[in-house]
mmCIF file of the N, C-alpha and C atoms, coordinates in Angstrom:
data_MODEL
# 
_entry.id   MODEL 
# 
loop_
_atom_site.group_PDB 
_atom_site.id 
_atom_site.type_symbol 
_atom_site.label_atom_id 
_atom_site.label_alt_id 
_atom_site.label_comp_id 
_atom_site.label_asym_id 
_atom_site.label_entity_id 
_atom_site.label_seq_id 
_atom_site.pdbx_PDB_ins_code 
_atom_site.Cartn_x 
_atom_site.Cartn_y 
_atom_site.Cartn_z 
_atom_site.occupancy 
_atom_site.B_iso_or_equiv 
_atom_site.pdbx_formal_charge 
_atom_site.auth_seq_id 
_atom_site.auth_comp_id 
_atom_site.auth_asym_id 
_atom_site.auth_atom_id 
_atom_site.pdbx_PDB_model_num 
ATOM 1  N N  . MET A 1 1  ? 0.588  -0.630 0.366   1.00 0.00 ? 1  MET A N  1 
ATOM 2  C CA . MET A 1 1  ? -0.099 0.333  0.126   1.00 0.00 ? 1  MET A CA 1 
ATOM 3  C C  . MET A 1 1  ? 1.063  1.427  -0.013  1.00 0.00 ? 1  MET A C  1 
ATOM 4  N N  . VAL A 1 2  ? 1.945  1.050  0.878   1.00 0.00 ? 2  VAL A N  1 
ATOM 5  C CA . VAL A 1 2  ? 3.117  2.255  0.773   1.00 0.00 ? 2  VAL A CA 1 
ATOM 6  C C  . VAL A 1 2  ? 3.220  2.792  -0.629  1.00 0.00 ? 2  VAL A C  1 
ATOM 7  N N  . PHE A 1 3  ? 3.392  1.634  -1.604  1.00 0.00 ? 3  PHE A N  1 
ATOM 8  C CA . PHE A 1 3  ? 4.238  1.302  -2.684  1.00 0.00 ? 3  PHE A CA 1 
ATOM 9  C C  . PHE A 1 3  ? 3.294  2.568  -3.242  1.00 0.00 ? 3  PHE A C  1 
ATOM 10 N N  . GLY A 1 4  ? 1.665  1.784  -3.443  1.00 0.00 ? 4  GLY A N  1 
ATOM 11 C CA . GLY A 1 4  ? 0.844  2.713  -4.593  1.00 0.00 ? 4  GLY A CA 1 
ATOM 12 C C  . GLY A 1 4  ? 0.546  3.922  -3.632  1.00 0.00 ? 4  GLY A C  1 
ATOM 13 N N  . PHE A 1 5  ? 0.854  4.449  -2.173  1.00 0.00 ? 5  PHE A N  1 
ATOM 14 C CA . PHE A 1 5  ? 0.682  5.629  -2.111  1.00 0.00 ? 5  PHE A CA 1 
ATOM 15 C C  . PHE A 1 5  ? 1.634  6.372  -2.662  1.00 0.00 ? 5  PHE A C  1 
ATOM 16 N N  . LYS A 1 6  ? 2.851  6.080  -2.717  1.00 0.00 ? 6  LYS A N  1 
ATOM 17 C CA . LYS A 1 6  ? 4.095  7.281  -3.197  1.00 0.00 ? 6  LYS A CA 1 
ATOM 18 C C  . LYS A 1 6  ? 3.776  7.105  -4.540  1.00 0.00 ? 6  LYS A C  1 
ATOM 19 N N  . ILE A 1 7  ? 3.308  6.105  -5.261  1.00 0.00 ? 7  ILE A N  1 
ATOM 20 C CA . ILE A 1 7  ? 3.077  6.669  -7.043  1.00 0.00 ? 7  ILE A CA 1 
ATOM 21 C C  . ILE A 1 7  ? 2.316  7.513  -6.881  1.00 0.00 ? 7  ILE A C  1 
ATOM 22 N N  . HIS A 1 8  ? 0.905  7.288  -6.358  1.00 0.00 ? 8  HIS A N  1 
ATOM 23 C CA . HIS A 1 8  ? -0.351 8.022  -6.358  1.00 0.00 ? 8  HIS A CA 1 
ATOM 24 C C  . HIS A 1 8  ? 0.266  9.794  -6.021  1.00 0.00 ? 8  HIS A C  1 
ATOM 25 N N  . LEU A 1 9  ? 0.857  9.956  -4.868  1.00 0.00 ? 9  LEU A N  1 
ATOM 26 C CA . LEU A 1 9  ? 1.635  11.529 -5.103  1.00 0.00 ? 9  LEU A CA 1 
ATOM 27 C C  . LEU A 1 9  ? 2.060  11.565 -6.268  1.00 0.00 ? 9  LEU A C  1 
ATOM 28 N N  . ILE A 1 10 ? 3.167  10.935 -6.582  1.00 0.00 ? 10 ILE A N  1 
ATOM 29 C CA . ILE A 1 10 ? 4.070  11.394 -7.996  1.00 0.00 ? 10 ILE A CA 1 
ATOM 30 C C  . ILE A 1 10 ? 2.882  11.550 -9.063  1.00 0.00 ? 10 ILE A C  1 
ATOM 31 N N  . ILE A 1 11 ? 1.893  10.766 -9.560  1.00 0.00 ? 11 ILE A N  1 
ATOM 32 C CA . ILE A 1 11 ? 1.136  11.026 -10.809 1.00 0.00 ? 11 ILE A CA 1 
ATOM 33 C C  . ILE A 1 11 ? 0.344  12.115 -9.774  1.00 0.00 ? 11 ILE A C  1 
ATOM 34 N N  . ASN A 1 12 ? -0.095 12.618 -9.123  1.00 0.00 ? 12 ASN A N  1 
ATOM 35 C CA . ASN A 1 12 ? -1.289 13.242 -8.254  1.00 0.00 ? 12 ASN A CA 1 
ATOM 36 C C  . ASN A 1 12 ? -1.026 14.302 -9.538  1.00 0.00 ? 12 ASN A C  1 
ATOM 37 N N  . ASP A 1 13 ? 0.608  15.038 -9.526  1.00 0.00 ? 13 ASP A N  1 
ATOM 38 C CA . ASP A 1 13 ? 0.849  15.999 -10.336 1.00 0.00 ? 13 ASP A CA 1 
ATOM 39 C C  . ASP A 1 13 ? 0.481  16.058 -11.758 1.00 0.00 ? 13 ASP A C  1 
ATOM 40 N N  . LYS A 1 14 ? 0.418  14.785 -11.977 1.00 0.00 ? 14 LYS A N  1 
ATOM 41 C CA . LYS A 1 14 ? 0.156  14.968 -13.602 1.00 0.00 ? 14 LYS A CA 1 
ATOM 42 C C  . LYS A 1 14 ? -1.322 14.917 -13.432 1.00 0.00 ? 14 LYS A C  1 
ATOM 43 N N  . GLY A 1 15 ? -2.315 13.908 -12.666 1.00 0.00 ? 15 GLY A N  1 
ATOM 44 C CA . GLY A 1 15 ? -3.654 14.037 -12.938 1.00 0.00 ? 15 GLY A CA 1 
ATOM 45 C C  . GLY A 1 15 ? -4.153 13.458 -14.131 1.00 0.00 ? 15 GLY A C  1 
ATOM 46 N N  . GLU A 1 16 ? -3.461 12.693 -14.523 1.00 0.00 ? 16 GLU A N  1 
ATOM 47 C CA . GLU A 1 16 ? -3.803 11.925 -16.028 1.00 0.00 ? 16 GLU A CA 1 
ATOM 48 C C  . GLU A 1 16 ? -3.931 10.376 -15.747 1.00 0.00 ? 16 GLU A C  1 
ATOM 49 N N  . ILE A 1 17 ? -2.925 9.975  -15.028 1.00 0.00 ? 17 ILE A N  1 
ATOM 50 C CA . ILE A 1 17 ? -2.719 8.752  -14.783 1.00 0.00 ? 17 ILE A CA 1 
ATOM 51 C C  . ILE A 1 17 ? -3.437 8.180  -13.114 1.00 0.00 ? 17 ILE A C  1 
ATOM 52 N N  . LEU A 1 18 ? -3.516 8.895  -12.570 1.00 0.00 ? 18 LEU A N  1 
ATOM 53 C CA . LEU A 1 18 ? -4.021 9.388  -11.535 1.00 0.00 ? 18 LEU A CA 1 
ATOM 54 C C  . LEU A 1 18 ? -5.224 8.094  -11.178 1.00 0.00 ? 18 LEU A C  1 
ATOM 55 N N  . SER A 1 19 ? -6.128 8.018  -12.290 1.00 0.00 ? 19 SER A N  1 
ATOM 56 C CA . SER A 1 19 ? -7.101 7.027  -12.017 1.00 0.00 ? 19 SER A CA 1 
ATOM 57 C C  . SER A 1 19 ? -6.672 5.741  -12.879 1.00 0.00 ? 19 SER A C  1 
ATOM 58 N N  . PHE A 1 20 ? -5.649 5.523  -13.196 1.00 0.00 ? 20 PHE A N  1 
ATOM 59 C CA . PHE A 1 20 ? -4.979 4.066  -13.464 1.00 0.00 ? 20 PHE A CA 1 
ATOM 60 C C  . PHE A 1 20 ? -4.192 3.740  -12.330 1.00 0.00 ? 20 PHE A C  1 
ATOM 61 N N  . CYS A 1 21 ? -3.613 5.170  -11.384 1.00 0.00 ? 21 CYS A N  1 
ATOM 62 C CA . CYS A 1 21 ? -3.216 4.090  -10.205 1.00 0.00 ? 21 CYS A CA 1 
ATOM 63 C C  . CYS A 1 21 ? -3.951 3.713  -9.828  1.00 0.00 ? 21 CYS A C  1 
ATOM 64 N N  . PHE A 1 22 ? -5.004 4.442  -9.370  1.00 0.00 ? 22 PHE A N  1 
ATOM 65 C CA . PHE A 1 22 ? -5.983 4.512  -8.272  1.00 0.00 ? 22 PHE A CA 1 
ATOM 66 C C  . PHE A 1 22 ? -6.591 2.787  -8.784  1.00 0.00 ? 22 PHE A C  1 
ATOM 67 N N  . SER A 1 23 ? -6.765 2.253  -10.295 1.00 0.00 ? 23 SER A N  1 
ATOM 68 C CA . SER A 1 23 ? -7.398 1.187  -10.364 1.00 0.00 ? 23 SER A CA 1 
ATOM 69 C C  . SER A 1 23 ? -6.384 -0.104 -10.311 1.00 0.00 ? 23 SER A C  1 
ATOM 70 N N  . GLY A 1 24 ? -5.193 0.293  -10.421 1.00 0.00 ? 24 GLY A N  1 
ATOM 71 C CA . GLY A 1 24 ? -4.022 -0.441 -9.912  1.00 0.00 ? 24 GLY A CA 1 
ATOM 72 C C  . GLY A 1 24 ? -3.736 -0.826 -8.261  1.00 0.00 ? 24 GLY A C  1 
ATOM 73 N N  . LEU A 1 25 ? -4.415 -0.011 -7.820  1.00 0.00 ? 25 LEU A N  1 
ATOM 74 C CA . LEU A 1 25 ? -4.396 0.145  -6.037  1.00 0.00 ? 25 LEU A CA 1 
ATOM 75 C C  . LEU A 1 25 ? -5.468 -1.269 -5.527  1.00 0.00 ? 25 LEU A C  1 
ATOM 76 N N  . MET A 1 26 ? -6.603 -1.111 -6.605  1.00 0.00 ? 26 MET A N  1 
ATOM 77 C CA . MET A 1 26 ? -8.065 -1.829 -5.677  1.00 0.00 ? 26 MET A CA 1 
ATOM 78 C C  . MET A 1 26 ? -7.707 -3.809 -6.627  1.00 0.00 ? 26 MET A C  1 
# 
């Protein structure tokens, strides 16, 4: 979960792959 959270923050800057990261987290 920590890994996904870190990636989520990094992708948050883009906001484009944010949905993709969310899907991967689930």
